[in-house]
C-alpha positions in Angstrom: -23.4 -38.3 56.0 -24.1 -35.1 54.0 -24.4 -35.2 50.3 -22.5 -32.6 48.5 -25.0 -30.9 46.1 -23.9 -31.3 42.9 -23.1 -28.0 41.0 -24.9 -27.5 37.9 -22.8 -26.1 34.8 -24.5 -23.8 32.7 -23.7 -24.3 29.2 -23.5 -21.6 26.7 -24.6 -22.1 23.4 -22.4 -20.9 20.4 -24.7 -17.8 19.8 -24.4 -16.7 23.7 -20.3 -17.4 23.2 -20.5 -15.2 20.0 -22.6 -12.3 21.9 -20.2 -12.2 24.9 -17.2 -12.1 22.6 -18.4 -9.5 20.6 -19.6 -7.5 23.9 -15.9 -7.5 25.2 -14.2 -7.0 21.6 -16.7 -3.9 21.3 -15.9 -2.4 25.1 -11.9 -3.2 24.0 -12.3 -1.0 20.7 -14.7 1.6 20.9 -12.5 3.7 23.5 -9.4 3.5 20.8 -11.7 4.3 18.0 -12.7 7.2 19.8 -9.5 8.7 20.3 -8.6 7.7 16.8 -11.6 9.9 15.4 -11.0 12.9 17.8 -7.2 12.8 17.0 -8.0 12.7 13.0 -10.7 15.6 13.9 -8.2 17.7 15.7 -6.0 17.3 12.6 -8.4 18.0 10.1 -9.3 21.6 12.0 -5.7 22.3 12.2 -5.5 22.1 8.5 -8.4 23.9 7.7 -7.0 26.7 9.9 -3.7 26.8 8.2 -5.8 27.0 4.7 -8.2 29.6 6.1 -4.8 31.8 7.1 -3.4 31.1 3.8 -6.6 32.3 2.1 -6.5 35.7 4.2 -2.8 36.3 3.4 -3.5 36.0 -0.4 -6.5 37.9 0.0 -4.6 40.9 1.2 -1.8 40.5 -1.2 -4.3 40.5 -3.9 -6.0 43.7 -2.4 -2.4 45.3 -2.3 -1.8 44.4 -5.9 -5.1 45.4 -7.0 -4.6 49.1 -5.0 -1.1 49.1 -7.1 -2.7 48.5 -10.6 -5.0 51.3 -9.8 -2.3 53.4 -8.6 -0.5 52.9 -11.8 -3.5 53.1 -14.1 -4.5 56.7 -12.9 -4.3 59.7 -14.8 -1.9 61.7 -13.0 0.6 58.7 -13.2 0.3 58.4 -17.0 1.0 61.9 -17.4 4.3 61.8 -15.1 5.4 58.8 -17.2 4.8 60.6 -20.3 6.7 63.6 -18.8 9.6 61.3 -18.0 9.7 59.7 -21.4 9.5 63.4 -23.2 6.3 62.8 -24.5 3.5 65.6 -24.0 -0.1 64.5 -22.9 -2.8 66.1 -25.2 -6.4 65.2 -24.0 -7.5 66.0 -27.4 -5.7 63.1 -29.1 -7.8 60.4 -26.9 -10.3 58.4 -28.1 -12.6 56.0 -26.2 -13.5 52.8 -27.7 -16.5 51.2 -26.1 -17.6 47.7 -26.5 -21.5 47.8 -27.5 -23.2 44.8 -28.6 
């Protein structure tokens, strides 16, 4: 008769079990965390682009308003408004005040 070989059972220590469990946990969690971080990054990039568009629109609005201010403050516009109100524009009556410190 043949003797059956006794199978040796490998006993794992608690530390080895912990290492294997931790490695499996990392293998399962890392793809999920990568997808989550990329989705968050894409969302932030989208928000940044929206803010850039809003800033550009506001800059265009500001530029247009600045041009309107310059037009309304021009000498010809002042003379035109004065004539509409029945006033006369006399350059000799204008005094320039400067702020010297």
